[in-house]
C-alpha positions in Angstrom: -17.8 -16.4 0.7 -19.3 -12.7 1.3 -17.1 -12.8 4.4 -14.4 -13.0 2.6 -15.3 -10.6 -0.3 -16.0 -7.9 1.9 -12.8 -8.4 4.0 -10.9 -7.9 0.8 -12.6 -5.1 -0.3 -11.8 -3.7 3.0 -8.2 -4.3 2.6 -8.3 -2.6 -1.1 -10.0 0.1 -0.1 -7.3 0.9 2.3 -4.8 -0.1 0.1 -6.1 2.5 -2.0 -6.6 5.5 0.6 -2.4 4.9 0.8 -2.3 6.0 -2.3 -4.2 9.2 -2.1 -2.1 12.1 -1.8 -4.0 13.6 0.6 -3.4 10.7 3.2 -0.1 10.0 2.3 0.5 13.6 3.9 -0.8 12.7 6.9 1.3 10.9 9.4 -1.9 9.8 11.7 -4.0 8.7 8.7 -0.7 6.7 7.5 -0.2 5.6 10.5 -3.7 4.2 11.4 -3.7 1.9 8.3 0.1 0.5 9.0 0.8 -2.3 11.1 3.3 -1.6 13.8 5.5 -4.4 12.6 5.3 -2.7 9.2 8.0 -2.7 6.6 8.2 -2.5 3.2 10.9 -3.3 0.0 10.5 -0.3 -2.4 10.2 -0.3 -5.8 13.4 1.8 -5.6 15.2 -1.3 -3.3 15.3 0.6 -0.1 14.1 -1.0 2.9 11.4 0.8 4.9 10.5 0.6 8.2 6.8 2.0 9.6 8.5 5.1 10.9 11.0 5.6 8.2 7.7 5.5 5.4 5.3 8.0 7.8 8.0 10.4 7.8 9.0 10.0 3.9 5.8 10.4 2.9 4.6 13.9 5.0 7.7 14.9 3.7 7.2 14.4 0.0 5.6 17.5 -1.6 6.0 15.9 -5.2 3.0 14.4 -5.4 0.8 17.2 -7.2 -2.0 16.3 -5.7 -3.1 13.9 -8.3 -3.5 9.8 -7.0 -1.1 7.2 -8.0 -3.3 5.3 -10.8 -3.6 1.7 -10.3 -4.6 -1.4 -12.5 -5.7 -5.4 -12.0 -6.0 -5.1 -8.0 -7.1 -8.3 -6.8 -6.8 -9.6 -3.5 -7.4 -13.3 -1.5 -8.0 -14.2 1.3 -5.0 -16.6 3.0 -5.9 -16.5 6.4 -8.9 -15.8 8.6 -6.3 -12.6 9.6 -4.1 -12.5 6.1 -5.2 -10.6 3.0 -2.6 -10.5 -0.3 -3.4 -8.1 -2.7 -1.8 -7.3 -6.3 -1.5 -4.8 -8.1 0.1 -2.4 -10.8 1.1 1.3 -10.3 1.4 4.3 -12.8 3.2 7.5 -10.9 3.3 9.6 -14.0 5.0 6.9 -16.1 7.2 5.0 -13.5 5.1 1.6 -13.5 5.5 -1.1 -11.0 4.1 -4.7 -9.9 2.9 -4.5 -6.2 2.1 -6.9 -3.6 0.7 -6.4 -0.1 0.0 -8.5 2.8 -2.8 -6.5 5.2 -3.4 -8.4 8.6 -6.4 -8.3 11.0 -5.6 -6.3 14.3 -7.6 -4.9 17.1 -8.0 -1.5 14.8 -9.0 -3.2 11.6 -7.5 -4.4 8.5 -3.8 -2.7 8.8 -0.8 -2.7 6.1 1.7 -5.7 7.1 3.8 -6.0 4.5 4.5 -3.8 1.1 6.6 -5.0 -1.9 7.4 -2.8 -5.6 9.1 -4.1 -8.4 9.8 -1.2 -11.5 8.8 -2.5 -14.9 8.9 -1.2 -18.4 10.5 2.0 -19.3 10.7 3.3 -15.3 13.0 0.3 -14.7 16.4 0.9 -14.6 
């Protein structure tokens, strides 16, 4: 069980890094955390691929330097090379339920898939 917990903790650390404004502004740092086949269904409903999310995050100057608040983050190892994380975020009142799949690659754990769903007053 300790190996499983260590892998989940590594995926959680990666997820938290991706929510850090300093990391988000760096295409190199974000790129290192994203699987080559990364894709996302954003909370807005937009479909993102790896190149488009890296470009969008690098161009975003609206983050104000504050990390996005997270709650209820937990993970489970689905297979030796696959971890599923679930958590909630609050970005200045825009709240979303989130789900991520992290895959083990030759470069370590990388985010393969992500989906966000707005809830509460931020849902339109």
